[in-house]
C-alpha positions in Angstrom: 10.6 45.2 2.3 10.1 48.8 0.4 10.5 48.0 -2.8 8.4 45.3 -3.0 5.8 47.5 -1.4 6.4 50.4 -4.4 6.4 47.1 -6.8 3.1 45.9 -5.6 1.8 49.7 -5.7 2.8 50.6 -9.2 1.4 47.2 -10.3 -1.8 47.8 -8.6 -2.2 51.2 -10.0 -1.7 50.3 -14.0 -4.2 47.5 -13.6 -6.6 50.0 -11.8 -5.4 51.9 -15.0 -6.4 49.1 -17.7 -9.4 48.7 -16.1 -10.6 52.5 -16.5 -11.1 52.9 -12.8 -8.8 56.1 -13.3 -10.3 58.4 -15.1 -9.9 62.4 -15.4 -13.7 62.5 -15.6 -15.5 62.9 -12.3 -18.6 62.3 -13.4 -17.4 58.5 -14.7 -20.3 56.0 -13.7 -19.5 54.0 -10.5 -16.9 56.7 -9.5 -16.6 56.9 -5.4 -18.4 60.1 -3.9 -15.3 62.0 -2.7 -15.1 64.7 -0.1 -12.2 67.5 -0.5 -10.2 67.5 3.0 -7.5 68.6 1.8 -5.9 70.2 -1.6 -5.2 67.4 -3.7 -6.5 64.6 -2.0 -10.0 63.3 -1.6 -10.8 61.2 1.2 -13.4 59.0 0.9 -17.1 60.2 2.7 -18.8 57.0 3.5 -15.5 55.1 5.1 -16.6 52.3 6.8 -13.8 53.0 9.3 -14.0 56.2 10.4 -14.9 55.8 13.9 -13.0 52.7 13.9 -10.7 52.5 17.5 -7.2 51.1 16.7 -7.8 52.4 12.6 -4.2 53.3 12.2 -2.7 50.3 13.7 -5.2 48.1 11.5 -4.1 50.2 8.4 -0.7 49.2 8.8 -1.8 44.9 9.7 -3.6 45.2 6.3 -0.8 46.9 4.5 1.6 44.3 5.6 -1.1 41.7 4.0 -1.4 43.5 0.7 -5.1 44.9 1.1 -4.1 48.2 -0.4 -8.0 49.5 -0.5 -8.6 48.3 3.0 -5.4 49.8 3.8 -6.4 53.1 2.5 -9.5 53.4 4.3 -7.6 52.7 7.4 -5.1 55.1 6.9 -7.6 57.9 6.0 -9.8 57.3 9.1 -6.8 57.4 11.5 -5.6 61.0 9.6 -9.2 62.1 10.5 -9.4 60.8 13.6 -5.9 62.3 14.6 -5.3 65.1 11.9 -2.3 66.5 13.9 -0.4 63.3 14.0 2.5 63.6 11.4 2.8 59.5 11.9 
């Protein structure tokens, strides 16, 4: 359900904050290299799924499995492949 999804995302976010993975310092060690594609959101520059056929569908599958980091990569790839697709 949607509530379970958002509860799980909140728990993931809190765990990242607890481990200091979320930092305002862009020079933090171990931080992922990013590029600005849209104002306010940073896409991963080394996305291994950027040319993956069916990235959107794979992203939805990974989301249902609860694999949020991989879900994000697939959905970013889908957006880069079809930037005008509102879905």
